[in-house]
N, CA, C and O of each residue as an XYZ file, in Angstrom:
780
protein
N      22.873     -0.324      0.444
C      22.116     -0.789     -0.712
C      21.536     -2.168     -0.439
O      22.177     -3.002      0.201
N      20.328     -2.404     -0.924
C      19.718     -3.706     -0.793
C      19.028     -3.961      0.527
O      18.554     -5.072      0.765
N      18.956     -2.960      1.396
C      18.306     -3.128      2.694
C      16.874     -2.620      2.624
O      16.617     -1.536      2.101
N      15.948     -3.405      3.152
C      14.546     -3.013      3.242
C      14.192     -2.824      4.709
O      14.629     -3.595      5.564
N      13.405     -1.803      4.995
C      12.961     -1.544      6.361
C      11.439     -1.495      6.349
O      10.841     -0.779      5.546
N      10.816     -2.256      7.242
C       9.359     -2.180      7.391
C       9.061     -1.520      8.728
O       9.729     -1.779      9.729
N       8.041     -0.661      8.727
C       7.705      0.038      9.965
C       6.233      0.400      9.984
O       5.549      0.359      8.961
N       5.758      0.758     11.172
C       4.402      1.262     11.360
C       4.542      2.771     11.491
O       5.006      3.269     12.517
N       4.145      3.493     10.461
C       4.366      4.940     10.432
C       3.665      5.676     11.565
O       4.279      6.506     12.235
N       2.394      5.383     11.787
C       1.645      6.153     12.786
C       2.131      5.894     14.216
O       1.795      6.650     15.128
N       2.917      4.835     14.418
C       3.482      4.574     15.742
C       4.983      4.847     15.790
O       5.613      4.685     16.835
N       5.555      5.259     14.660
C       7.008      5.453     14.542
C       7.769      4.223     15.031
O       8.749      4.336     15.768
N       7.305      3.052     14.613
C       7.859      1.792     15.079
C       8.487      1.029     13.917
O       7.812      0.720     12.935
N       9.781      0.725     14.029
C      10.453     -0.105     13.034
C      10.129     -1.559     13.337
O      10.384     -2.038     14.442
N       9.564     -2.267     12.350
C       9.240     -3.682     12.541
C      10.457     -4.562     12.296
O      10.867     -5.330     13.167
N      11.029     -4.442     11.104
C      12.186     -5.272     10.761
C      13.097     -4.538      9.802
O      12.668     -3.658      9.055
N      14.359     -4.916      9.836
C      15.345     -4.485      8.853
C      15.756     -5.748      8.112
O      16.260     -6.694      8.718
N      15.541     -5.760      6.802
C      15.777     -6.952      5.992
C      17.012     -6.747      5.127
O      16.996     -5.936      4.201
N      18.073     -7.472      5.421
C      19.303     -7.429      4.633
C      19.386     -8.703      3.818
O      19.403     -9.804      4.369
N      19.436     -8.552      2.510
C      19.441     -9.713      1.619
C      20.678    -10.564      1.870
O      21.800    -10.059      1.830
N      20.475    -11.867      2.130
C      21.631    -12.741      2.327
C      22.312    -13.022      0.997
O      21.693    -12.937     -0.064
N      23.600    -13.361      1.067
C      24.328    -13.726     -0.146
C      23.722    -15.002     -0.698
O      23.430    -15.936      0.049
N      23.536    -15.037     -2.005
C      22.979    -16.226     -2.644
C      24.085    -17.250     -2.811
O      25.208    -16.900     -3.172
N      23.777    -18.501     -2.554
C      24.753    -19.572     -2.701
C      24.838    -19.975     -4.168
O      23.822    -20.240     -4.810
N      26.056    -20.016     -4.686
C      26.267    -20.517     -6.039
C      26.198    -22.038     -6.006
O      26.139    -22.635     -4.931
N      26.204    -22.666     -7.172
C      26.080    -24.118     -7.221
C      27.231    -24.813     -6.511
O      27.057    -25.927     -6.017
N      28.399    -24.191     -6.446
C      29.541    -24.776     -5.753
C      29.466    -24.599     -4.253
O      30.295    -25.155     -3.532
N      28.491    -23.835     -3.752
C      28.313    -23.682     -2.324
C      28.965    -22.453     -1.735
O      28.803    -22.194     -0.543
N      29.703    -21.677     -2.530
C      30.348    -20.484     -1.983
C      29.460    -19.275     -2.213
O      28.837    -19.168     -3.269
N      29.385    -18.352     -1.243
C      28.526    -17.182     -1.420
C      29.065    -16.257     -2.496
O      30.266    -16.235     -2.766
N      28.178    -15.503     -3.101
C      28.582    -14.503     -4.088
C      29.414    -13.443     -3.402
O      29.420    -13.348     -2.174
N      30.115    -12.649     -4.184
C      30.952    -11.613     -3.578
C      30.103    -10.568     -2.867
O      28.896    -10.488     -3.093
N      30.725     -9.772     -2.015
C      29.980     -8.824     -1.181
C      29.263     -7.768     -1.999
O      28.196     -7.298     -1.604
N      29.836     -7.387     -3.142
C      29.181     -6.383     -3.976
C      27.827     -6.901     -4.457
O      26.844     -6.160     -4.457
N      27.771     -8.162     -4.865
C      26.509     -8.736     -5.329
C      25.510     -8.874     -4.195
O      24.303     -8.755     -4.403
N      26.021     -9.127     -2.980
C      25.125     -9.307     -1.835
C      24.453     -8.007     -1.423
O      23.434     -8.034     -0.733
N      25.001     -6.871     -1.834
C      24.422     -5.586     -1.440
C      23.770     -4.887     -2.631
O      23.847     -3.665     -2.756
N      23.134     -5.657     -3.498
C      22.503     -5.103     -4.686
C      21.355     -4.168     -4.330
O      20.686     -4.329     -3.309
N      21.150     -3.195     -5.195
C      20.058     -2.235     -4.993
C      18.708     -2.896     -5.243
O      18.596     -3.829     -6.038
N      17.700     -2.404     -4.561
C      16.330     -2.888     -4.732
C      15.718     -2.170     -5.927
O      15.729     -0.940     -5.987
N      15.183     -2.936     -6.885
C      14.561     -2.368     -8.090
C      13.053     -2.202     -7.933
O      12.452     -1.348     -8.584
N      12.438     -3.016     -7.071
C      10.993     -2.932     -6.878
C      10.553     -3.807     -5.723
O      11.229     -4.773     -5.367
N       9.406     -3.459     -5.136
C       8.834     -4.254     -4.044
C       7.320     -4.312     -4.191
O       6.719     -3.452     -4.834
N       6.711     -5.321     -3.598
C       5.256     -5.382     -3.482
C       4.898     -6.380     -2.391
O       5.680     -7.269     -2.053
N       3.705     -6.210     -1.854
C       3.175     -7.127     -0.847
C       2.394     -8.209     -1.554
O       1.751     -7.947     -2.570
N       2.441     -9.418     -1.034
C       1.665    -10.512     -1.588
C       0.994    -11.269     -0.453
O       1.489    -11.283      0.674
N      -0.120    -11.889     -0.754
C      -0.880    -12.614      0.261
C      -2.283    -12.065      0.345
O      -2.513    -10.877      0.116
N      -3.225    -12.934      0.675
C      -4.626    -12.528      0.643
C      -5.121    -11.924      1.948
O      -6.162    -11.266      1.959
N      -4.406    -12.129      3.049
C      -4.830    -11.500      4.301
C      -3.600    -11.060      5.092
O      -2.476    -11.454      4.780
N      -3.824    -10.250      6.104
C      -2.708     -9.673      6.855
C      -1.823    -10.718      7.508
O      -0.615    -10.506      7.624
N      -2.380    -11.829      7.934
C      -1.575    -12.837      8.619
C      -0.632    -13.572      7.678
O       0.347    -14.171      8.125
N      -0.918    -13.533      6.374
C      -0.054    -14.246      5.426
C       0.715    -13.303      4.511
O       1.287    -13.751      3.517
N       0.744    -12.015      4.818
C       1.440    -11.056      3.957
C       2.936    -11.341      3.916
O       3.576    -11.558      4.945
N       3.470    -11.335      2.709
C       4.899    -11.478      2.480
C       5.347    -10.288      1.651
O       4.547     -9.706      0.918
N       6.601     -9.926      1.757
C       7.163     -8.822      0.992
C       8.048     -9.405     -0.098
O       8.965    -10.176      0.185
N       7.775     -9.036     -1.343
C       8.560     -9.509     -2.477
C       9.447     -8.365     -2.937
O       8.977     -7.242     -3.115
N      10.736     -8.651     -3.128
C      11.683     -7.622     -3.562
C      12.445     -8.105     -4.786
O      12.892     -9.251     -4.841
N      12.588     -7.219     -5.765
C      13.398     -7.464     -6.955
C      14.685     -6.683     -6.789
O      14.653     -5.473     -6.564
N      15.825     -7.364     -6.899
C      17.136     -6.743     -6.729
C      17.859     -6.673     -8.064
O      17.537     -7.417     -8.991
N      18.843     -5.772     -8.162
C      19.725     -5.749     -9.326
C      20.280     -7.148     -9.539
O      20.479     -7.898     -8.583
N      20.527     -7.492    -10.785
C      21.067     -8.808    -11.086
C      19.996     -9.866    -11.291
O      20.316    -11.039    -11.481
N      18.719     -9.465    -11.255
C      17.642    -10.405    -11.537
C      17.263    -11.309    -10.391
O      16.631    -12.343    -10.603
N      17.636    -10.940     -9.182
C      17.315    -11.775     -8.029
C      16.005    -11.331     -7.390
O      15.778    -10.140     -7.177
N      15.148    -12.301     -7.090
C      13.869    -12.052     -6.428
C      13.903    -12.756     -5.077
O      14.267    -13.928     -4.984
N      13.519    -12.023     -4.028
C      13.469    -12.593     -2.679
C      12.066    -12.372     -2.127
O      11.537    -11.261     -2.178
N      11.468    -13.441     -1.599
C      10.182    -13.358     -0.906
C      10.491    -13.406      0.585
O      11.041    -14.386      1.089
N      10.127    -12.326      1.286
C      10.456    -12.169      2.702
C       9.259    -12.443      3.602
O       8.147    -12.002      3.314
N       9.484    -13.170      4.690
C       8.564    -13.175      5.820
C       9.047    -12.010      6.673
O       9.955    -12.167      7.489
N       8.446    -10.854      6.484
C       8.979     -9.636      7.097
C       8.833     -9.630      8.616
O       9.605     -8.959      9.303
N       7.859    -10.363      9.151
C       7.700    -10.403     10.608
C       8.819    -11.204     11.274
O       9.255    -10.875     12.377
N       9.279    -12.258     10.594
C      10.393    -13.051     11.122
C      11.743    -12.494     10.679
O      12.782    -12.863     11.226
N      11.722    -11.599      9.682
C      12.965    -11.002      9.200
C      13.833    -11.946      8.404
O      15.057    -11.818      8.412
N      13.212    -12.904      7.708
C      14.010    -13.853      6.938
C      13.343    -14.180      5.603
O      12.120    -14.119      5.480
N      14.156    -14.526      4.608
C      13.576    -14.899      3.319
C      12.965    -16.295      3.386
O      13.485    -17.182      4.062
N      11.853    -16.474      2.672
C      11.246    -17.801      2.566
C      11.490    -18.400      1.185
O      11.300    -19.599      0.979
N      11.913    -17.558      0.236
C      12.227    -18.023     -1.114
C      13.161    -17.014     -1.744
O      13.004    -15.807     -1.559
N      14.136    -17.514     -2.492
C      15.119    -16.643     -3.127
C      15.567    -17.307     -4.413
O      15.900    -18.492     -4.419
N      15.579    -16.552     -5.507
C      15.986    -17.125     -6.779
C      16.546    -16.049     -7.686
O      16.040    -14.928     -7.733
N      17.586    -16.402     -8.398
C      18.096    -15.536     -9.457
C      17.447    -16.046    -10.742
O      17.897    -17.036    -11.319
N      16.392    -15.369    -11.185
C      15.604    -15.861    -12.310
C      16.422    -15.959    -13.587
O      16.281    -16.924    -14.338
N      17.273    -14.978    -13.842
C      18.132    -15.021    -15.016
C      19.398    -14.236    -14.722
O      19.399    -13.012    -14.846
N      20.487    -14.913    -14.331
C      21.708    -14.198    -13.952
C      22.382    -13.479    -15.116
O      23.226    -12.610    -14.896
N      22.020    -13.828    -16.359
C      22.673    -13.212    -17.512
C      22.015    -11.908    -17.945
O      22.628    -11.111    -18.655
N      20.773    -11.685    -17.522
C      20.065    -10.477    -17.933
C      19.461     -9.787    -16.722
O      18.859    -10.438    -15.868
N      19.617     -8.487    -16.646
C      19.119     -7.717    -15.513
C      17.609     -7.528    -15.627
O      17.117     -7.000    -16.624
N      16.885     -7.957    -14.608
C      15.440     -7.756    -14.578
C      15.160     -6.384    -13.986
O      15.801     -5.985    -13.014
N      14.208     -5.658    -14.563
C      14.077     -4.240    -14.237
C      12.729     -3.810    -13.685
O      12.620     -2.698    -13.168
N      11.707     -4.635    -13.770
C      10.353     -4.152    -13.535
C       9.553     -5.214    -12.787
O       9.601     -6.390    -13.147
N       8.816     -4.808    -11.747
C       7.997     -5.716    -10.947
C       6.606     -5.117    -10.800
O       6.470     -3.980    -10.349
N       5.564     -5.869    -11.175
C       4.182     -5.415    -11.005
C       3.356     -6.548    -10.411
O       3.738     -7.717    -10.478
N       2.217     -6.181     -9.830
C       1.344     -7.142     -9.168
C      -0.044     -7.105     -9.794
O      -0.533     -6.045    -10.185
N      -0.666     -8.266     -9.885
C      -2.014     -8.373    -10.439
C      -3.034     -7.789     -9.463
O      -3.011     -8.145     -8.285
N      -3.935     -6.900     -9.915
C      -4.926     -6.319     -9.011
C      -6.011     -7.312     -8.581
O      -6.697     -7.077     -7.587
N      -6.173     -8.416     -9.315
C      -7.205     -9.404     -8.993
C      -6.696    -10.536     -8.121
O      -7.475    -11.221     -7.459
N      -5.382    -10.730     -8.123
C      -4.788    -11.844     -7.387
C      -3.460    -11.371     -6.819
O      -2.463    -11.300     -7.539
N      -3.442    -11.049     -5.538
C      -2.229    -10.481     -4.941
C      -1.091    -11.487     -4.863
O       0.030    -11.119     -4.510
N      -1.354    -12.756     -5.186
C      -0.286    -13.753     -5.190
C       0.351    -13.901     -6.571
O       1.270    -14.702     -6.743
N      -0.126    -13.139     -7.556
C       0.396    -13.203     -8.925
C       1.192    -11.940     -9.229
O       0.679    -10.827     -9.110
N       2.459    -12.126     -9.626
C       3.361    -11.007     -9.912
C       3.985    -11.194    -11.282
O       3.998    -12.298    -11.826
N       4.498    -10.116    -11.829
C       5.195    -10.185    -13.103
C       6.516     -9.433    -12.986
O       6.564     -8.312    -12.479
N       7.585    -10.065    -13.463
C       8.918     -9.463    -13.476
C       9.393     -9.475    -14.922
O       9.289    -10.497    -15.600
N       9.915     -8.341    -15.402
C      10.354     -8.252    -16.795
C      11.738     -7.622    -16.894
O      12.283     -7.099    -15.923
N      12.286     -7.693    -18.111
C      13.491     -6.931    -18.417
C      13.324     -6.286    -19.787
O      12.341     -6.536    -20.484
N      14.278     -5.465    -20.163
C      14.164     -4.706    -21.406
C      14.433     -5.545    -22.653
O      14.192     -5.077    -23.766
N      14.925     -6.769    -22.492
C      15.245     -7.610    -23.640
C      14.118     -8.568    -24.015
O      14.292     -9.386    -24.918
N      12.969     -8.490    -23.345
C      11.823     -9.299    -23.730
C      11.505    -10.479    -22.832
O      10.602    -11.255    -23.142
N      12.227    -10.638    -21.720
C      11.891    -11.710    -20.784
C      10.738    -11.283    -19.890
O      10.740    -10.175    -19.353
N       9.764    -12.152    -19.733
C       8.621    -11.907    -18.856
C       8.474    -13.136    -17.962
O       8.258    -14.246    -18.449
N       8.593    -12.931    -16.661
C       8.385    -14.009    -15.687
C       7.098    -13.721    -14.932
O       6.909    -12.621    -14.414
N       6.215    -14.709    -14.871
C       5.019    -14.610    -14.041
C       5.272    -15.500    -12.831
O       5.581    -16.683    -12.977
N       5.139    -14.928    -11.638
C       5.371    -15.647    -10.393
C       4.055    -15.789     -9.644
O       3.296    -14.829     -9.513
N       3.797    -16.981     -9.161
C       2.627    -17.247     -8.329
C       3.148    -17.617     -6.947
O       3.703    -18.700     -6.761
N       2.973    -16.724     -5.976
C       3.473    -16.929     -4.622
C       2.367    -17.584     -3.804
O       1.263    -17.049     -3.702
N       2.664    -18.732     -3.229
C       1.682    -19.449     -2.420
C       1.246    -18.591     -1.242
O       2.062    -17.907     -0.623
N      -0.050    -18.633     -0.936
C      -0.575    -17.881      0.206
C       0.078    -18.311      1.513
O       0.181    -17.526      2.456
N       0.520    -19.571      1.559
C       1.202    -20.050      2.763
C       2.679    -20.319      2.481
O       3.249    -21.291      2.978
N       3.292    -19.446      1.678
C       4.695    -19.622      1.293
C       5.617    -19.666      2.499
O       6.632    -20.362      2.471
N       5.287    -18.942      3.552
C       6.150    -18.919      4.732
C       6.192    -20.279      5.418
O       7.175    -20.597      6.087
N       5.142    -21.087      5.265
C       5.125    -22.386      5.934
C       5.301    -23.556      4.973
O       5.422    -24.697      5.418
N       5.317    -23.301      3.666
C       5.472    -24.379      2.687
C       6.853    -25.011      2.815
O       7.838    -24.322      3.082
N       6.917    -26.323      2.624
C       8.169    -27.057      2.815
C       9.152    -26.849      1.664
O      10.271    -26.389      1.889
N       8.756    -27.179      0.447
C       9.673    -27.108     -0.680
C       9.583    -25.789     -1.410
O       8.543    -25.130     -1.403
N      10.700    -25.398     -2.054
C      10.729    -24.135     -2.792
C       9.703    -24.124     -3.913
O       9.120    -23.080     -4.207
N       9.472    -25.289     -4.552
C       8.502    -25.333     -5.651
C       7.083    -25.107     -5.146
O       6.217    -24.678     -5.909
N       6.833    -25.391     -3.866
C       5.514    -25.149     -3.298
C       5.339    -23.688     -2.893
O       4.210    -23.225     -2.733
N       6.422    -22.971     -2.728
C       6.343    -21.578     -2.290
C       6.054    -20.639     -3.455
O       5.164    -19.792     -3.380
N       6.813    -20.800     -4.520
C       6.675    -19.907     -5.673
C       6.756    -20.736     -6.947
O       7.685    -21.523     -7.134
N       5.776    -20.549     -7.816
C       5.798    -21.190     -9.134
C       6.099    -20.102    -10.154
O       5.472    -19.043    -10.140
N       7.057    -20.360    -11.037
C       7.422    -19.359    -12.042
C       7.144    -19.901    -13.445
O       7.334    -21.083    -13.731
N       6.690    -18.996    -14.299
C       6.472    -19.301    -15.706
C       7.210    -18.230    -16.500
O       7.051    -17.038    -16.239
N       8.019    -18.656    -17.470
C       8.820    -17.716    -18.260
C       8.262    -17.607    -19.677
O       7.911    -18.607    -20.302
N       8.186    -16.364    -20.170
C       7.789    -16.101    -21.548
C       8.853    -15.230    -22.189
O       9.504    -14.434    -21.511
N       9.033    -15.380    -23.503
C       9.964    -14.537    -24.252
C       9.159    -13.758    -25.278
O       8.523    -14.340    -26.157
N       9.192    -12.430    -25.157
C       8.494    -11.540    -26.083
C       9.531    -10.973    -27.044
O      10.579    -10.500    -26.605
N       9.261    -11.012    -28.333
C      10.202    -10.465    -29.306
C      10.279     -8.954    -29.137
O       9.322     -8.233    -29.421
N      11.433     -8.485    -28.670
C      11.619     -7.055    -28.403
C      12.835     -6.526    -29.144
O      13.516     -5.627    -28.651
N      13.117     -7.070    -30.321
C      14.335     -6.704    -31.037
C      14.347     -5.255    -31.502
O      15.416     -4.656    -31.625
N      13.176     -4.684    -31.763
C      13.135     -3.304    -32.249
C      12.868     -2.312    -31.121
O      12.518     -1.162    -31.386
N      13.027     -2.732    -29.881
C      12.675     -1.878    -28.756
C      13.839     -1.741    -27.789
O      14.665     -2.645    -27.657
N      13.893     -0.592    -27.112
C      14.923     -0.366    -26.102
C      14.414     -0.681    -24.708
O      15.185     -0.648    -23.749
N      13.133     -0.986    -24.578
C      12.592     -1.324    -23.257
C      11.334     -2.167    -23.392
O      10.732     -2.256    -24.462
N      10.953     -2.782    -22.277
C       9.705     -3.520    -22.183
C       9.131     -3.233    -20.804
O       9.816     -3.408    -19.796
N       7.898     -2.801    -20.755
C       7.204     -2.570    -19.487
C       5.868     -3.303    -19.550
O       5.327     -3.537    -20.630
N       5.347     -3.660    -18.390
C       4.061     -4.342    -18.395
C       3.200     -3.853    -17.249
O       3.688     -3.284    -16.272
N       1.921     -4.088    -17.393
C       0.943     -3.743    -16.361
C      -0.207     -4.732    -16.510
O      -0.625     -5.042    -17.625
N      -0.712     -5.222    -15.391
C      -1.873     -6.099    -15.454
C      -3.086     -5.276    -15.836
O      -3.237     -4.132    -15.406
N      -3.954     -5.872    -16.652
C      -5.168     -5.196    -17.068
C      -6.279     -5.403    -16.067
O      -6.079     -5.992    -15.005
N      -7.449     -4.915    -16.417
C      -8.604     -5.023    -15.537
C      -9.426     -6.269    -15.852
O     -10.593     -6.361    -15.469
N      -8.828     -7.211    -16.536
C      -9.446     -8.515    -16.775
C      -8.488     -9.569    -16.233
O      -7.270     -9.426    -16.345
N      -9.034    -10.612    -15.654
C      -8.196    -11.637    -15.042
C      -7.276    -12.282    -16.076
O      -7.690    -12.545    -17.205
N      -6.043    -12.532    -15.689
C      -5.019    -13.187    -16.511
C      -4.562    -12.346    -17.701
O      -3.914    -12.874    -18.605
N      -4.877    -11.072    -17.723
C      -4.499    -10.211    -18.842
C      -3.306     -9.336    -18.461
O      -3.346     -8.604    -17.472
N      -2.259     -9.425    -19.254
C      -1.068     -8.612    -19.055
C      -0.899     -7.731    -20.287
O      -0.911     -8.227    -21.414
N      -0.743     -6.436    -20.077
C      -0.505     -5.508    -21.182
C       0.980     -5.191    -21.202
O       1.556     -4.802    -20.186
N       1.595     -5.361    -22.366
C       3.036     -5.183    -22.520
C       3.278     -4.031    -23.475
O       2.732     -4.000    -24.578
N       4.100     -3.083    -23.046
C       4.454     -1.946    -23.898
C       5.911     -2.076    -24.307
O       6.810     -2.110    -23.467
N       6.124     -2.147    -25.609
C       7.464     -2.016    -26.165
C       7.577     -0.583    -26.654
O       6.635      0.197    -26.514
N       8.698     -0.235    -27.214
C       8.897      1.152    -27.629
C       7.832      1.630    -28.620
O       7.367      2.767    -28.532
N       7.447      0.766    -29.558
C       6.480      1.174    -30.574
C       5.323      0.182    -30.737
O       4.592      0.244    -31.725
N       5.156     -0.726    -29.781
C       4.118     -1.750    -29.891
C       3.462     -2.003    -28.542
O       4.137     -2.042    -27.513
N       2.143     -2.174    -28.551
C       1.394     -2.623    -27.374
C       0.907     -4.043    -27.633
O       0.420     -4.347    -28.722
N       1.036     -4.913    -26.633
C       0.621     -6.307    -26.764
C      -0.307     -6.653    -25.608
O      -0.003     -6.361    -24.452
N      -1.440     -7.275    -25.923
C      -2.317     -7.850    -24.897
C      -1.954     -9.326    -24.809
O      -2.010    -10.042    -25.808
N      -1.578     -9.788    -23.600
C      -1.035    -11.132    -23.421
C      -1.832    -11.876    -22.357
O      -2.042    -11.359    -21.260
N      -2.277    -13.092    -22.679
C      -3.023    -13.925    -21.737
C      -2.030    -14.822    -20.998
O      -1.437    -15.716    -21.601
N      -1.843    -14.589    -19.683
C      -0.853    -15.366    -18.935
C      -1.356    -16.765    -18.582
O      -0.556    -17.642    -18.257
N      -2.665    -16.984    -18.641
C      -3.182    -18.325    -18.360
C      -2.812    -19.288    -19.479
O      -2.424    -20.426    -19.217
N      -2.931    -18.838    -20.727
C      -2.638    -19.689    -21.874
C      -1.268    -19.410    -22.486
O      -0.803    -20.173    -23.333
N      -0.622    -18.334    -22.068
C       0.711    -18.021    -22.573
C       0.728    -17.585    -24.021
O       1.658    -17.904    -24.762
N      -0.315    -16.844    -24.433
C      -0.397    -16.421    -25.832
C      -0.755    -14.940    -25.918
O      -1.470    -14.414    -25.066
N      -0.244    -14.270    -26.967
C      -0.689    -12.891    -27.195
C      -2.100    -12.911    -27.775
O      -2.422    -13.743    -28.623
N      -2.937    -11.986    -27.309
C      -4.310    -11.897    -27.807
C      -4.447    -10.856    -28.901
O      -5.405    -10.880    -29.674
N      -3.505     -9.956    -28.967
C      -3.537     -8.922    -29.985
C      -2.400     -7.951    -29.771
O      -1.772     -7.925    -28.712
N      -2.145     -7.155    -30.791
C      -1.091     -6.144    -30.670
C      -1.457     -4.929    -31.513
O      -2.287     -5.000    -32.419
N      -0.819     -3.828    -31.189
C      -1.045     -2.581    -31.908
C       0.304     -1.906    -32.098
O       1.016     -1.646    -31.128
N       0.652     -1.625    -33.338
C       1.905     -0.930    -33.642
C       1.612      0.554    -33.807
O       0.663      0.942    -34.489
N       2.430      1.368    -33.180
C       2.275      2.822    -33.297
C       2.632      3.286    -34.703
O       3.615      2.813    -35.272
N       1.861      4.196    -35.269
C       2.268      4.797    -36.538
C       3.559      5.595    -36.336
O       3.813      6.099    -35.242
N       4.352      5.706    -37.362
C       5.629      6.430    -37.256
C       5.436      7.894    -36.897
O       6.358      8.528    -36.384
N       4.250      8.445    -37.159
C       3.991      9.858    -36.860
C       3.778     10.122    -35.365
O       3.749     11.278    -34.945
N       3.630      9.071    -34.563
C       3.411      9.219    -33.120
C       4.698      8.878    -32.379
O       5.392      7.923    -32.727
N       5.009      9.667    -31.358
C       6.229      9.441    -30.569
C       6.186      8.075    -29.884
O       5.114      7.559    -29.566
N       7.356      7.506    -29.667
C       7.477      6.186    -29.041
C       6.999      6.216    -27.594
O       7.015      7.257    -26.937
N       6.574      5.050    -27.114
C       6.190      4.910    -25.707
C       7.424      5.046    -24.823
O       8.539      4.728    -25.236
N       7.205      5.524    -23.595
C       8.279      5.576    -22.606
C       7.981      4.669    -21.430
O       8.897      4.247    -20.725
N       6.708      4.363    -21.206
C       6.307      3.500    -20.099
C       4.827      3.192    -20.257
O       4.152      3.789    -21.096
N       4.325      2.272    -19.462
C       2.896      2.006    -19.388
C       2.499      2.328    -17.951
O       3.033      1.743    -17.009
N       1.571      3.250    -17.789
C       1.239      3.742    -16.458
C       0.102      2.973    -15.813
O       0.199      2.584    -14.649
N      -0.970      2.749    -16.549
C      -2.101      2.003    -15.999
C      -2.982      1.544    -17.146
O      -2.857      2.014    -18.277
N      -3.868      0.626    -16.834
C      -4.815      0.109    -17.807
C      -6.189      0.178    -17.163
O      -6.374     -0.301    -16.045
N      -7.167      0.778    -17.867
C      -8.500      0.909    -17.268
C      -9.357     -0.321    -17.559
O      -8.893     -1.279    -18.178
N     -10.609     -0.286    -17.109
C     -11.487     -1.453    -17.225
C     -11.799     -1.824    -18.665
O     -12.183     -2.962    -18.935
N     -11.643     -0.894    -19.590
C     -11.887     -1.186    -21.000
C     -10.621     -1.652    -21.707
O     -10.652     -1.917    -22.909
N      -9.508     -1.757    -20.982
C      -8.250     -2.181    -21.591
C      -7.498     -1.052    -22.256
O      -6.594     -1.307    -23.052
N      -7.845      0.199    -21.951
C      -7.169      1.354    -22.547
C      -5.955      1.754    -21.735
O      -5.263      2.708    -22.088
C-alpha cells in the first residue's frame, strides 16, 4: 500500500518505484509503520512541460506528497489536516500547477505547485496552499471539479451545487436540488457553459 510505480508502457520499462517516506512528527520521531504505508487516494501530474513534470499523490490520512519521479524522491510533503481524511484530488485544466484537494466534511484546499518545485529551496516556494471551509452540514459528501473558466471550481454536495471562485475565495452562486430529484452522488465533469 502507498507505493507508486512510474513506467514507459510502450517500452515495458519501469522508471521509478516511489515509496512514501514516514512523515516526521513535531517531536522528530517517524509515524508508525501503518501510517507510512497508507493507501493512495489520488494522483495527478503537475508542471507545464515534460522537464518539470512532478507527480502529486494524495494518501489516506490527508497527506499530500509532490514527487520528483525521475529522482525517486519527494520534493514536498505535508499532512494538510491530520484530523480529517481528505478524499478527492482534481487538477485545473487551464493551469496544471493548480490542484484541489477536498474531504466530505467541507474542507477545500487549493494547492499551487511551483513549476520549479524540484529545485525550489524552501517548502513555501514549492507549494502554496489556500484553505476554504464550505458548509456541508446537510451532506454526506463533497466533490469538486474545475470548470471551463479560469479560477472556477464547481462543488457538489449531496443536494447543492456551488460555483466557487478560487481567486477571490467566494461562492458565485448555488443551486439547491428540489426534493423531488434524487441526491447527487458525484460530479463527473463541467462543460464550457458551466453545466
